[in-house]
A tleap script that builds the chain and sets N, CA, C and O, in Angstrom:
source leaprc.protein.ff14SB
mol = sequence {
  NMET GLU ASN VAL GLU PRO ASN GLN VAL PRO
  GLU GLY ALA GLN LEU ILE ASP VAL ARG GLU
  GLN HIE GLU TRP GLU VAL GLU HIE ALA LYS
  GLY ALA THR HIE ILE PRO MET SER GLU ILE
  VAL GLY ARG LEU ASP GLU ILE ASP LEU ASP
  ARG ASP ILE TYR LEU ILE CYS HIE ALA GLY
  GLY ARG SER VAL GLN VAL GLY GLN TYR LEU
  GLU GLN ALA ARG GLY TRP ASP VAL ILE ASN
  VAL LEU GLY GLY THR ASP ALA TRP ILE ALA
  GLN GLY MET PRO THR VAL TYR ASP ASP LYS
  SER CLYS
}
set mol.1.N position { -2.670 -14.156 -5.291 }
set mol.1.CA position { -2.865 -12.890 -4.603 }
set mol.1.C position { -4.240 -12.264 -5.058 }
set mol.1.O position { -4.582 -12.095 -6.229 }
set mol.2.N position { -4.944 -11.961 -3.966 }
set mol.2.CA position { -6.262 -11.247 -4.260 }
set mol.2.C position { -6.037 -9.831 -4.691 }
set mol.2.O position { -5.109 -9.181 -4.209 }
set mol.3.N position { -6.839 -9.338 -5.567 }
set mol.3.CA position { -6.870 -7.984 -5.941 }
set mol.3.C position { -8.226 -7.303 -5.599 }
set mol.3.O position { -9.289 -7.869 -5.854 }
set mol.4.N position { -8.171 -6.129 -5.041 }
set mol.4.CA position { -9.449 -5.412 -4.768 }
set mol.4.C position { -9.387 -3.970 -5.210 }
set mol.4.O position { -8.332 -3.343 -5.301 }
set mol.5.N position { -10.510 -3.514 -5.462 }
set mol.5.CA position { -10.611 -1.919 -5.712 }
set mol.5.C position { -10.347 -1.125 -4.484 }
set mol.5.O position { -10.529 -1.629 -3.375 }
set mol.6.N position { -9.944 0.042 -4.625 }
set mol.6.CA position { -9.685 0.767 -3.411 }
set mol.6.C position { -10.901 0.900 -2.496 }
set mol.6.O position { -10.798 0.835 -1.271 }
set mol.7.N position { -12.074 1.093 -3.146 }
set mol.7.CA position { -13.370 1.273 -2.263 }
set mol.7.C position { -13.684 -0.020 -1.572 }
set mol.7.O position { -14.599 -0.004 -0.748 }
set mol.8.N position { -12.996 -1.214 -1.821 }
set mol.8.CA position { -13.181 -2.502 -1.137 }
set mol.8.C position { -12.240 -2.592 0.030 }
set mol.8.O position { -12.382 -3.532 0.813 }
set mol.9.N position { -11.356 -1.765 0.208 }
set mol.9.CA position { -10.424 -1.842 1.379 }
set mol.9.C position { -11.205 -1.413 2.605 }
set mol.9.O position { -11.752 -0.311 2.548 }
set mol.10.N position { -11.321 -2.102 3.651 }
set mol.10.CA position { -12.157 -1.876 4.813 }
set mol.10.C position { -11.449 -0.692 5.552 }
set mol.10.O position { -10.220 -0.621 5.568 }
set mol.11.N position { -12.282 0.279 6.193 }
set mol.11.CA position { -11.687 1.291 6.980 }
set mol.11.C position { -10.926 0.669 8.071 }
set mol.11.O position { -11.373 -0.328 8.638 }
set mol.12.N position { -9.729 1.232 8.420 }
set mol.12.CA position { -8.934 0.781 9.418 }
set mol.12.C position { -8.094 -0.492 9.153 }
set mol.12.O position { -7.576 -1.180 10.033 }
set mol.13.N position { -8.026 -0.725 7.740 }
set mol.13.CA position { -7.276 -1.966 7.370 }
set mol.13.C position { -5.729 -1.749 7.474 }
set mol.13.O position { -5.294 -0.600 7.560 }
set mol.14.N position { -4.956 -2.745 7.469 }
set mol.14.CA position { -3.520 -2.686 7.482 }
set mol.14.C position { -3.162 -2.376 5.948 }
set mol.14.O position { -3.175 -3.277 5.111 }
set mol.15.N position { -2.878 -1.193 5.664 }
set mol.15.CA position { -2.492 -0.807 4.245 }
set mol.15.C position { -1.147 -0.329 4.147 }
set mol.15.O position { -0.826 0.743 4.659 }
set mol.16.N position { -0.274 -1.111 3.475 }
set mol.16.CA position { 1.148 -0.790 3.362 }
set mol.16.C position { 1.356 -0.166 2.108 }
set mol.16.O position { 1.053 -0.736 1.060 }
set mol.17.N position { 1.893 1.058 2.147 }
set mol.17.CA position { 2.265 1.950 0.861 }
set mol.17.C position { 3.693 1.690 0.602 }
set mol.17.O position { 4.560 2.050 1.398 }
set mol.18.N position { 3.959 1.051 -0.533 }
set mol.18.CA position { 5.346 0.621 -0.864 }
set mol.18.C position { 6.022 1.561 -1.798 }
set mol.18.O position { 7.016 1.139 -2.389 }
set mol.19.N position { 5.583 2.884 -2.028 }
set mol.19.CA position { 6.292 3.822 -2.745 }
set mol.19.C position { 7.359 4.479 -2.055 }
set mol.19.O position { 7.501 4.410 -0.834 }
set mol.20.N position { 8.151 5.148 -2.866 }
set mol.20.CA position { 9.319 5.851 -2.217 }
set mol.20.C position { 8.832 7.108 -1.475 }
set mol.20.O position { 7.697 7.556 -1.641 }
set mol.21.N position { 9.771 7.673 -0.624 }
set mol.21.CA position { 9.474 8.752 0.300 }
set mol.21.C position { 8.952 9.846 -0.427 }
set mol.21.O position { 7.922 10.349 0.018 }
set mol.22.N position { 9.485 10.350 -1.526 }
set mol.22.CA position { 9.053 11.560 -2.181 }
set mol.22.C position { 7.582 11.367 -2.707 }
set mol.22.O position { 6.821 12.332 -2.766 }
set mol.23.N position { 7.201 10.122 -3.083 }
set mol.23.CA position { 5.795 9.872 -3.517 }
set mol.23.C position { 4.888 9.962 -2.336 }
set mol.23.O position { 3.844 10.613 -2.391 }
set mol.24.N position { 5.252 9.352 -1.323 }
set mol.24.CA position { 4.515 9.300 -0.053 }
set mol.24.C position { 4.165 10.775 0.320 }
set mol.24.O position { 2.993 11.114 0.480 }
set mol.25.N position { 5.205 11.638 0.454 }
set mol.25.CA position { 5.061 12.924 0.960 }
set mol.25.C position { 4.084 13.827 0.124 }
set mol.25.O position { 3.536 14.794 0.654 }
set mol.26.N position { 3.901 13.532 -1.042 }
set mol.26.CA position { 2.972 14.280 -2.022 }
set mol.26.C position { 1.473 14.025 -1.515 }
set mol.26.O position { 0.700 14.911 -1.149 }
set mol.27.N position { 1.205 12.658 -1.562 }
set mol.27.CA position { -0.111 12.264 -1.068 }
set mol.27.C position { -0.241 10.869 -0.927 }
set mol.27.O position { 0.283 10.145 -1.772 }
set mol.28.N position { -0.930 10.337 0.119 }
set mol.28.CA position { -1.081 8.914 0.407 }
set mol.28.C position { -2.342 8.671 1.042 }
set mol.28.O position { -3.006 9.586 1.529 }
set mol.29.N position { -2.725 7.366 1.054 }
set mol.29.CA position { -4.001 6.927 1.620 }
set mol.29.C position { -4.033 7.214 3.144 }
set mol.29.O position { -3.048 6.960 3.837 }
set mol.30.N position { -5.119 7.722 3.643 }
set mol.30.CA position { -5.117 8.075 5.037 }
set mol.30.C position { -5.094 6.664 5.756 }
set mol.30.O position { -5.760 5.727 5.315 }
set mol.31.N position { -4.348 6.563 6.811 }
set mol.31.CA position { -4.252 5.415 7.701 }
set mol.31.C position { -3.227 4.465 7.156 }
set mol.31.O position { -3.076 3.394 7.744 }
set mol.32.N position { -2.480 4.752 6.056 }
set mol.32.CA position { -1.514 3.784 5.427 }
set mol.32.C position { -0.334 3.762 6.232 }
set mol.32.O position { -0.039 4.741 6.918 }
set mol.33.N position { 0.407 2.669 6.204 }
set mol.33.CA position { 1.765 2.597 6.865 }
set mol.33.C position { 2.782 2.578 5.626 }
set mol.33.O position { 2.642 1.832 4.657 }
set mol.34.N position { 3.804 3.483 5.785 }
set mol.34.CA position { 4.776 3.687 4.715 }
set mol.34.C position { 5.983 2.730 4.886 }
set mol.34.O position { 6.767 2.949 5.809 }
set mol.35.N position { 6.177 1.682 4.051 }
set mol.35.CA position { 7.262 0.883 3.999 }
set mol.35.C position { 7.686 0.758 2.535 }
set mol.35.O position { 7.104 -0.034 1.794 }
set mol.36.N position { 8.675 1.517 2.115 }
set mol.36.CA position { 9.096 1.524 0.646 }
set mol.36.C position { 9.441 0.148 0.168 }
set mol.36.O position { 9.907 -0.667 0.965 }
set mol.37.N position { 9.238 -0.156 -1.094 }
set mol.37.CA position { 9.704 -1.334 -1.697 }
set mol.37.C position { 11.126 -1.658 -1.444 }
set mol.37.O position { 11.492 -2.810 -1.213 }
set mol.38.N position { 11.902 -0.678 -1.486 }
set mol.38.CA position { 13.356 -0.924 -1.314 }
set mol.38.C position { 13.767 -1.221 0.167 }
set mol.38.O position { 14.900 -1.624 0.429 }
set mol.39.N position { 12.864 -1.021 1.078 }
set mol.39.CA position { 13.132 -1.360 2.577 }
set mol.39.C position { 12.250 -2.575 3.032 }
set mol.39.O position { 12.378 -2.895 4.214 }
set mol.40.N position { 11.419 -3.260 2.307 }
set mol.40.CA position { 10.424 -4.121 2.715 }
set mol.40.C position { 11.137 -5.192 3.519 }
set mol.40.O position { 10.759 -5.490 4.652 }
set mol.41.N position { 12.236 -5.805 2.887 }
set mol.41.CA position { 12.802 -7.047 3.461 }
set mol.41.C position { 13.394 -6.672 4.915 }
set mol.41.O position { 13.300 -7.501 5.821 }
set mol.42.N position { 13.927 -5.577 5.105 }
set mol.42.CA position { 14.441 -5.138 6.449 }
set mol.42.C position { 13.413 -4.698 7.431 }
set mol.42.O position { 13.691 -4.541 8.620 }
set mol.43.N position { 12.166 -4.490 6.914 }
set mol.43.CA position { 11.049 -4.065 7.844 }
set mol.43.C position { 9.887 -4.961 7.995 }
set mol.43.O position { 8.823 -4.556 8.465 }
set mol.44.N position { 10.080 -6.180 7.600 }
set mol.44.CA position { 9.003 -7.131 7.702 }
set mol.44.C position { 8.315 -7.219 9.114 }
set mol.44.O position { 7.128 -7.534 9.192 }
set mol.45.N position { 9.104 -6.924 10.283 }
set mol.45.CA position { 8.540 -7.044 11.501 }
set mol.45.C position { 7.426 -5.978 11.910 }
set mol.45.O position { 6.719 -6.066 12.914 }
set mol.46.N position { 7.389 -4.970 10.975 }
set mol.46.CA position { 6.351 -4.026 11.196 }
set mol.46.C position { 5.045 -4.368 10.603 }
set mol.46.O position { 4.093 -3.592 10.674 }
set mol.47.N position { 4.978 -5.617 9.968 }
set mol.47.CA position { 3.719 -5.983 9.392 }
set mol.47.C position { 3.045 -6.908 10.358 }
set mol.47.O position { 3.695 -7.849 10.815 }
set mol.48.N position { 1.853 -6.730 10.691 }
set mol.48.CA position { 1.071 -7.552 11.486 }
set mol.48.C position { 0.432 -8.795 10.813 }
set mol.48.O position { -0.513 -8.645 10.039 }
set mol.49.N position { 0.918 -9.975 11.087 }
set mol.49.CA position { 0.518 -11.158 10.450 }
set mol.49.C position { -0.834 -11.593 10.787 }
set mol.49.O position { -1.454 -12.371 10.062 }
set mol.50.N position { -1.355 -11.061 11.980 }
set mol.50.CA position { -2.711 -11.400 12.403 }
set mol.50.C position { -3.824 -10.564 11.748 }
set mol.50.O position { -5.011 -10.767 12.000 }
set mol.51.N position { -3.438 -9.713 10.983 }
set mol.51.CA position { -4.422 -8.903 10.149 }
set mol.51.C position { -4.192 -9.041 8.637 }
set mol.51.O position { -3.102 -9.389 8.185 }
set mol.52.N position { -5.261 -8.755 7.868 }
set mol.52.CA position { -5.109 -8.872 6.483 }
set mol.52.C position { -4.074 -7.790 5.919 }
set mol.52.O position { -4.026 -6.679 6.446 }
set mol.53.N position { -3.337 -8.087 4.960 }
set mol.53.CA position { -2.222 -7.157 4.526 }
set mol.53.C position { -2.698 -6.727 3.096 }
set mol.53.O position { -2.851 -7.510 2.158 }
set mol.54.N position { -2.905 -5.423 3.060 }
set mol.54.CA position { -3.237 -4.736 1.755 }
set mol.54.C position { -2.030 -4.034 1.295 }
set mol.54.O position { -1.362 -3.437 2.139 }
set mol.55.N position { -1.680 -4.029 0.106 }
set mol.55.CA position { -0.569 -3.376 -0.479 }
set mol.55.C position { -1.003 -2.388 -1.505 }
set mol.55.O position { -1.867 -2.652 -2.341 }
set mol.56.N position { -0.365 -1.205 -1.422 }
set mol.56.CA position { -0.694 -0.176 -2.485 }
set mol.56.C position { 0.661 0.490 -2.902 }
set mol.56.O position { 1.636 0.547 -2.153 }
set mol.57.N position { 0.616 0.996 -4.195 }
set mol.57.CA position { 1.751 1.803 -4.702 }
set mol.57.C position { 1.234 2.966 -5.417 }
set mol.57.O position { 0.241 3.537 -4.966 }
set mol.58.N position { 1.807 3.384 -6.496 }
set mol.58.CA position { 1.356 4.436 -7.294 }
set mol.58.C position { 0.223 4.050 -8.332 }
set mol.58.O position { -0.833 4.675 -8.419 }
set mol.59.N position { 0.553 2.962 -9.105 }
set mol.59.CA position { -0.469 2.556 -10.062 }
set mol.59.C position { -0.691 1.066 -9.988 }
set mol.59.O position { -1.593 0.568 -10.662 }
set mol.60.N position { 0.033 0.362 -9.255 }
set mol.60.CA position { -0.283 -1.082 -9.039 }
set mol.60.C position { 0.878 -2.067 -9.405 }
set mol.60.O position { 0.777 -3.257 -9.103 }
set mol.61.N position { 1.883 -1.622 -9.998 }
set mol.61.CA position { 3.062 -2.483 -10.395 }
set mol.61.C position { 3.940 -2.884 -9.155 }
set mol.61.O position { 4.099 -4.067 -8.856 }
set mol.62.N position { 4.449 -1.956 -8.515 }
set mol.62.CA position { 5.266 -2.276 -7.204 }
set mol.62.C position { 4.599 -3.094 -6.248 }
set mol.62.O position { 5.192 -4.036 -5.721 }
set mol.63.N position { 3.335 -2.797 -5.961 }
set mol.63.CA position { 2.660 -3.552 -4.911 }
set mol.63.C position { 2.492 -4.994 -5.415 }
set mol.63.O position { 2.546 -5.873 -4.555 }
set mol.64.N position { 2.308 -5.328 -6.605 }
set mol.64.CA position { 2.202 -6.514 -7.073 }
set mol.64.C position { 3.594 -7.303 -6.906 }
set mol.64.O position { 3.632 -8.453 -6.468 }
set mol.65.N position { 4.581 -6.676 -7.244 }
set mol.65.CA position { 6.009 -7.179 -7.064 }
set mol.65.C position { 6.278 -7.564 -5.490 }
set mol.65.O position { 6.758 -8.645 -5.149 }
set mol.66.N position { 5.920 -6.587 -4.641 }
set mol.66.CA position { 6.074 -6.807 -3.173 }
set mol.66.C position { 5.213 -7.980 -2.798 }
set mol.66.O position { 5.683 -8.898 -2.126 }
set mol.67.N position { 3.813 -7.979 -3.262 }
set mol.67.CA position { 3.010 -9.013 -3.000 }
set mol.67.C position { 3.463 -10.474 -3.370 }
set mol.67.O position { 3.252 -11.436 -2.632 }
set mol.68.N position { 4.094 -10.547 -4.557 }
set mol.68.CA position { 4.577 -11.813 -4.969 }
set mol.68.C position { 5.773 -12.253 -4.089 }
set mol.68.O position { 5.904 -13.416 -3.705 }
set mol.69.N position { 6.595 -11.302 -3.807 }
set mol.69.CA position { 7.649 -11.660 -2.762 }
set mol.69.C position { 7.126 -12.227 -1.464 }
set mol.69.O position { 7.525 -13.300 -1.011 }
set mol.70.N position { 6.256 -11.496 -0.908 }
set mol.70.CA position { 5.724 -11.931 0.337 }
set mol.70.C position { 5.045 -13.224 0.274 }
set mol.70.O position { 5.236 -14.038 1.178 }
set mol.71.N position { 4.262 -13.494 -0.717 }
set mol.71.CA position { 3.705 -14.762 -0.874 }
set mol.71.C position { 4.571 -15.878 -1.231 }
set mol.71.O position { 4.456 -16.983 -0.702 }
set mol.72.N position { 5.465 -15.592 -2.151 }
set mol.72.CA position { 6.425 -16.874 -2.558 }
set mol.72.C position { 7.589 -17.034 -1.619 }
set mol.72.O position { 7.961 -18.170 -1.322 }
set mol.73.N position { 8.158 -16.023 -1.159 }
set mol.73.CA position { 9.246 -16.143 -0.227 }
set mol.73.C position { 9.024 -16.294 1.255 }
set mol.73.O position { 9.829 -16.853 2.000 }
set mol.74.N position { 7.821 -15.735 1.657 }
set mol.74.CA position { 7.506 -15.699 3.020 }
set mol.74.C position { 6.247 -16.593 3.356 }
set mol.74.O position { 5.953 -16.916 4.507 }
set mol.75.N position { 5.528 -16.962 2.220 }
set mol.75.CA position { 4.224 -17.689 2.465 }
set mol.75.C position { 3.094 -16.890 3.037 }
set mol.75.O position { 2.193 -17.462 3.650 }
set mol.76.N position { 3.102 -15.564 2.860 }
set mol.76.CA position { 2.035 -14.781 3.431 }
set mol.76.C position { 0.955 -14.598 2.380 }
set mol.76.O position { 1.240 -14.633 1.183 }
set mol.77.N position { -0.250 -14.408 2.806 }
set mol.77.CA position { -1.479 -14.035 1.999 }
set mol.77.C position { -1.413 -12.604 1.969 }
set mol.77.O position { -1.209 -11.957 2.996 }
set mol.78.N position { -1.593 -12.024 0.733 }
set mol.78.CA position { -1.670 -10.528 0.696 }
set mol.78.C position { -2.785 -10.047 -0.259 }
set mol.78.O position { -3.320 -10.843 -1.031 }
set mol.79.N position { -3.113 -8.833 -0.211 }
set mol.79.CA position { -4.166 -8.271 -1.045 }
set mol.79.C position { -3.673 -7.105 -1.752 }
set mol.79.O position { -3.229 -6.139 -1.131 }
set mol.80.N position { -3.726 -7.141 -3.004 }
set mol.80.CA position { -3.254 -5.913 -3.859 }
set mol.80.C position { -4.333 -4.934 -4.133 }
set mol.80.O position { -5.438 -5.318 -4.515 }
set mol.81.N position { -4.050 -3.676 -3.950 }
set mol.81.CA position { -5.093 -2.579 -4.286 }
set mol.81.C position { -4.885 -2.136 -5.826 }
set mol.81.O position { -3.937 -1.440 -6.189 }
set mol.82.N position { -5.840 -2.603 -6.640 }
set mol.82.CA position { -5.818 -2.251 -8.026 }
set mol.82.C position { -5.742 -0.829 -8.369 }
set mol.82.O position { -6.493 -0.038 -7.798 }
set mol.83.N position { -4.901 -0.432 -9.252 }
set mol.83.CA position { -4.732 0.912 -9.720 }
set mol.83.C position { -3.941 1.813 -8.684 }
set mol.83.O position { -3.724 2.993 -8.962 }
set mol.84.N position { -3.518 1.272 -7.515 }
set mol.84.CA position { -2.729 2.046 -6.584 }
set mol.84.C position { -3.383 3.398 -6.255 }
set mol.84.O position { -4.544 3.698 -6.534 }
set mol.85.N position { -2.466 4.188 -5.613 }
set mol.85.CA position { -2.882 5.489 -5.255 }
set mol.85.C position { -3.693 6.335 -6.249 }
set mol.85.O position { -4.636 7.032 -5.876 }
set mol.86.N position { -3.294 6.249 -7.521 }
set mol.86.CA position { -4.042 6.898 -8.520 }
set mol.86.C position { -5.588 6.501 -8.438 }
set mol.86.O position { -6.473 7.356 -8.457 }
set mol.87.N position { -5.807 5.283 -8.356 }
set mol.87.CA position { -7.174 4.807 -8.339 }
set mol.87.C position { -7.843 5.138 -6.866 }
set mol.87.O position { -9.048 5.376 -6.785 }
set mol.88.N position { -7.060 5.138 -5.811 }
set mol.88.CA position { -7.475 5.413 -4.547 }
set mol.88.C position { -8.040 6.912 -4.597 }
set mol.88.O position { -9.121 7.207 -4.086 }
set mol.89.N position { -7.299 7.741 -5.193 }
set mol.89.CA position { -7.688 9.193 -5.219 }
set mol.89.C position { -8.806 9.370 -6.209 }
set mol.89.O position { -9.699 10.158 -5.897 }
set mol.90.N position { -8.878 8.735 -7.374 }
set mol.90.CA position { -9.901 8.879 -8.294 }
set mol.90.C position { -11.226 8.373 -7.732 }
set mol.90.O position { -12.294 8.869 -8.092 }
set mol.91.N position { -11.148 7.407 -6.868 }
set mol.91.CA position { -12.447 6.873 -6.213 }
set mol.91.C position { -12.859 7.717 -5.088 }
set mol.91.O position { -13.865 7.402 -4.452 }
set mol.92.N position { -12.141 8.820 -4.761 }
set mol.92.CA position { -12.528 9.717 -3.599 }
set mol.92.C position { -12.194 9.287 -2.254 }
set mol.92.O position { -12.678 9.833 -1.263 }
set mol.93.N position { -11.312 8.244 -2.196 }
set mol.93.CA position { -10.924 7.665 -0.821 }
set mol.93.C position { -10.154 8.679 -0.040 }
set mol.93.O position { -9.526 9.572 -0.610 }
set mol.94.N position { -10.196 8.551 1.268 }
set mol.94.CA position { -9.505 9.609 2.011 }
set mol.94.C position { -7.922 9.623 1.992 }
set mol.94.O position { -7.271 8.579 2.019 }
set mol.95.N position { -7.405 10.767 1.948 }
set mol.95.CA position { -5.975 10.866 1.663 }
set mol.95.C position { -5.350 11.953 2.649 }
set mol.95.O position { -6.047 12.767 3.254 }
set mol.96.N position { -4.056 11.883 2.740 }
set mol.96.CA position { -3.268 12.875 3.444 }
set mol.96.C position { -2.321 13.464 2.392 }
set mol.96.O position { -1.674 12.724 1.651 }
set mol.97.N position { -2.248 14.711 2.335 }
set mol.97.CA position { -1.262 15.321 1.370 }
set mol.97.C position { -0.489 16.419 1.848 }
set mol.97.O position { -0.921 17.035 2.822 }
set mol.98.N position { 0.626 16.774 1.297 }
set mol.98.CA position { 1.375 17.854 1.563 }
set mol.98.C position { 1.391 18.885 0.475 }
set mol.98.O position { 2.048 18.757 -0.558 }
set mol.99.N position { 0.584 19.979 0.780 }
set mol.99.CA position { 0.268 20.969 -0.188 }
set mol.99.C position { 1.481 22.055 -0.094 }
set mol.99.O position { 1.354 23.001 0.682 }
set mol.100.N position { 2.612 21.923 -0.856 }
set mol.100.CA position { 3.633 22.911 -0.717 }
set mol.100.C position { 3.368 24.189 -1.514 }
set mol.100.O position { 4.237 25.053 -1.630 }
set mol.101.N position { 2.132 24.297 -2.072 }
set mol.101.CA position { 1.863 25.598 -2.823 }
set mol.101.C position { 1.443 26.669 -1.879 }
set mol.101.O position { 1.342 27.809 -2.331 }
set mol.102.N position { 1.184 26.445 -0.614 }
set mol.102.CA position { 0.718 27.457 0.421 }
set mol.102.C position { 1.931 28.129 0.933 }
set mol.102.O position { 1.836 29.004 1.793 }
savepdb mol mol.pdb
quit
């Protein structure tokens, strides 16, 4: 599994966020597709195999687990985003967030 920094993810890339719904709603990478880790097996048809598959989670642990499953059980090549959404935000990458304080 290849690992990349958030700033190495190309604009418009197929970025799969594997966090749970409540995490996704707080803030997520702009353009990402939300498929929680707990639902990945049942939603594989939503992943475009003709494009690179980038995986992201909160800090990097779950995306590695999903990546290992996709590589070992499905034979897919995937790319893990190091540091997850925390690193994505820290590097100033574009996000979408739900500010409930307003």
